C-alpha positions in Angstrom: 40.7 -34.8 -2.9 41.0 -32.9 -6.3 38.0 -30.8 -5.9 39.0 -30.1 -2.3 42.4 -28.8 -3.5 40.8 -26.8 -6.1 38.6 -25.2 -3.7 41.6 -24.4 -1.5 43.4 -22.7 -4.5 40.3 -20.8 -5.5 38.2 -20.0 -2.5 34.4 -19.8 -2.8 34.6 -16.4 -1.1 35.7 -14.9 -4.5 32.2 -15.8 -5.8 31.9 -16.1 -9.5 35.5 -15.3 -10.2 36.4 -18.3 -8.1 34.1 -20.5 -10.2 35.3 -19.2 -13.5 39.1 -19.7 -12.3 38.3 -23.3 -11.3 36.4 -24.0 -14.6 39.4 -22.6 -16.6 42.0 -24.4 -14.5 40.1 -27.6 -14.9 39.2 -27.4 -18.5 42.3 -25.8 -20.0 45.0 -27.4 -18.0 43.8 -30.7 -16.2 41.5 -32.0 -18.8 43.5 -31.7 -21.9 46.9 -32.4 -20.3 46.0 -35.3 -18.0 42.5 -36.7 -18.5 42.4 -36.9 -22.2 45.9 -38.6 -22.4 45.1 -41.0 -19.5 41.7 -41.8 -21.1 43.4 -42.8 -24.4 46.2 -44.9 -22.8 43.7 -46.7 -20.5 41.2 -47.3 -23.6 44.0 -48.6 -25.6 45.2 -50.9 -22.8 41.9 -52.3 -22.3 41.3 -53.0 -25.9 44.7 -54.6 -26.2 46.2 -51.9 -28.6 50.0 -51.4 -28.9 51.5 -48.3 -27.6 52.0 -47.2 -31.3 48.2 -47.7 -32.1 47.2 -45.8 -28.9 49.5 -43.0 -29.9 48.1 -42.8 -33.4 44.6 -42.9 -32.0 45.3 -40.1 -29.6 47.0 -37.9 -32.3 43.9 -38.6 -34.7 41.2 -37.8 -32.0 42.8 -35.6 -29.6 41.4 -32.3 -30.8 37.9 -33.5 -31.3 37.8 -35.1 -28.0 39.0 -31.9 -26.3 36.5 -29.8 -28.2 33.7 -32.1 -27.3 34.7 -32.2 -23.6 34.7 -28.4 -23.6 31.1 -28.3 -25.1 29.8 -30.6 -22.3 32.2 -29.6 -19.3 32.7 -25.9 -19.4 29.1 -24.9 -18.7 28.4 -27.9 -16.3 31.7 -27.3 -14.4 31.1 -23.6 -14.1 27.5 -24.2 -12.8 28.8 -26.7 -10.4 31.5 -24.6 -9.2 29.3 -21.6 -8.8 26.4 -23.1 -7.0 27.6 -26.4 -5.4 29.5 -26.4 -2.1 32.8 -28.1 -2.4 32.0 -31.2 -0.3 29.0 -31.9 -2.6 30.7 -31.1 -6.0 31.3 -34.6 -7.1 27.5 -35.6 -7.1 26.6 -33.0 -10.0 29.4 -34.4 -12.0 28.2 -38.0 -12.4 25.3 -37.4 -14.8 27.6 -35.5 -17.0 30.2 -38.2 -16.9 27.7 -40.8 -18.0 26.4 -38.6 -20.8 30.0 -37.7 -21.9 30.9 -41.4 -22.1 27.8 -42.5 -23.9 
């Protein structure tokens, strides 16, 4: 659903500008503001950490996590958004998700 909405916001007919816009939107807004905090909260909950410990961990590792994500996801998202049709965009993301979590 998210990738379909992103495709509607930035139609593929705009070519590489669309791929760049999708990449920047995803990596500069969605990933740091939603994905990273949700990841840390979920990780803390699964590990049984207190809210305070989770907050401290998030503060300590936020910048390095975002920078690492950008190193992996900026290029792969751009290639995916530029070359893969919207209905199939979820498939190329899976190998990167596995590599990024390892």
